[in-house]
N, C-alpha and C positions, 0 to 999 in steps of 0.2 A: 504493500500500500504506500503510495507516494504522498508526501505532504505538500502543501502549497509552494514550498521553497524548492521542491524537486528532489529532496533527499529521501532515502528509504527509511521507513519506520514500520514497526509492527503494531497490530491493533492493541496489544497489551501495554504498549508504552504510553505513559501519561505525559502530556505536554504541560508545560507551565502555563498557568492562566495569564492572559494578556493583562498588562497593567491598565488600570482605568485611566483613560485619557481625558484631558480637559474637555474635549469635544463631546464626551458622553455625559457630562454633568447635567443633571436635570434639577431645576429649582421648582419649588412649590408655587402655586398662584399667589400665596401670601408673600413669598420672597420677591416675586415679580413686582407686586404692588409697592413693596418697600424700596426696591431699586429705582423704580420710576419716580416715586415721591421724593427720593433722596437726590435726584439729579439737580445740578446747580442752577439751571435756567429752565424757563418755560419751554424754550425751543428744544432743549435736550430731552425734556420730559415727553414732548410730542414725538420726537424721533425714536426714542426707545419704545414708546407705545406703538408706533407705526410698525417697527420691526417685529414686535411680539404679535401684534394682531394680524399682520399680513404673512409673516414667515419669510419675508423677502431677505435676500442676502444683503450684506452691507454695501457691496458694490452696486447692487440694483437700487438700493434705497437712495444713495446719494445722487443717482442719475435720474431719479423720477422728476419729470417736468410737470408743471402746473396743468397742462392740457392732458396729461395722462390720467388725471382723476375724473372719472365719469360719475358725477354726483347723482344724476337721476337713475343710474343703474346700480348704484352701490358697488362699483367695481373699479379696479385700478389696472392700467396697462403696464406691463413690464416689457420694455423694448430692448432687444438685444441682450437678453439675460445670459446665463451660463450656456455655452454651446452656441452662442449667437442666435438664440431662439426667442421669439416673442411669446407672451402668454397673458392671460387675464386672471386677476385675483379677485375673487368675490370677498367683500368685506361687510361687516355689520354696520347698520346706520349710525351707531355710536361713534365709529371712527370717522365717518363722513362729517358728522356734526363737529367733532373735535378739529378736523382739518379746516372746516369753514371758519371756526373761531380763530384758529391759528393764522389762517390767511388774512383775516381782517386785522389781526393784531400785528403780524410781522410784515405783511405786504411783500412776500418774496417775488423775485423777478426771475423768469425763465425756469430755474430749478425750484422744486418745492422747498428744499432745505438749502438756503443760501449760507455762505460763510459771512463774515463781517462785511464783506464787499458784495453788494447786490449783483445778482447775475452770475456769481461764481458758486460752484457746488461746495457743500460742507466738507471739511476735511475728515476722511475716514479715521485717521489717527486720533483726532479729537473725540470722536464717538467711542472709540475703543477705550480711551483714557477715561471718558465719562462713566462707562460701565464699571471700570475698576474702582474709581473714586466713589461711585454711588454704592457699590457693594461694601466697600470699607466703611462708609458712613452709616450704612444700614446694619453693620455688624454681621454681615453674611460671610462666613468663613469658607464656604465651598468655592472651589476654583470655578472660573467661568469667564466668558468673553462675550462680545456682541453675538457671536455665532451660537452661544448658549441660548439666547432668546429665540432663535430659529428652531433649535432643538426642542425647546419648551413648547413652542407653537405646535410642533408635530406631535409630541407625546401627550400634551393636554388634549389635543383634538382626538387622538386615538383612545385615550382614557374615557372620553365622552361619547365614543361610539361613531366617530366620523368615518365615512367610507374610505377604504384604503386607496382605491383608484382615484377618487375625487382629490384626496390629499396629495397623491402623486402629481396630479395636474396642477394643483395650487402651488406646490413647492418647486415645480419645474424639474422634477427628476426624470432623466431619460429612461432609466430602468426601474421598474417597481421594486426590485430587490433592495434598492437603496432606501426606499420608503419603509419596507418591511423591517429593516434593521431597528427602526424606532420602537417597534413593538416590544423588543427586549428591554427597553428603557422605561416602559410604563410601570407605574407604581400601583395604580388603581384601575386596571383594565376591567371593563364591564364583564360581568359573568352571566349575562343573560342576553337573549336574542330579542331585539325590538321588532317583533313580528307584527304584520298588519292586523292579525286576529285580535290584537290587544284593543283596537278601537272599533271593532265590528260588533254590532248588536245582533246577536243570533238568538232566536227563541227556540228552545228545545222542548220536545214533548216529555212530559214527566208522567 
């Protein structure tokens, strides 16, 4: 039997478990709230909320333009995401309302999230630093980065019963196997089937 590295091993050999990587860190919803509330500015609070609610990558987030927000459809266009592919992310009305308020307050130009200079995109390094500082301020000891918010988006959705194929499309995964990996990170995976019979009123003979 060959292992992934190409070396020969027997079935009885026990491999050392992989070390838990920072990218597999999952925070609770309460931790997410504390991180967002601990962000140093209103704009950073909105940015971190945006990443968690959409599951967008950091590179995708800073490249979002104002016209990419489709307010009436509750969706956001991701142009030229990973793999140079476009996709549509469906978002809850709550995020649309927040972005409306943000727009009226910040008046961004071209990009949704401007740097100090209007018309220029926000620095990804500044957002990474904001997560680190917010975690520290919120006394969250777990490792984590901006990408952790994307991980949490996926696992919290799966814990809530979101369809795997839908989640794959939302996250822009080329292969569903990438999405399936998040199942192993779920803490409170649903243990029941949300079957249509639950809402059907059937009269049985007694």
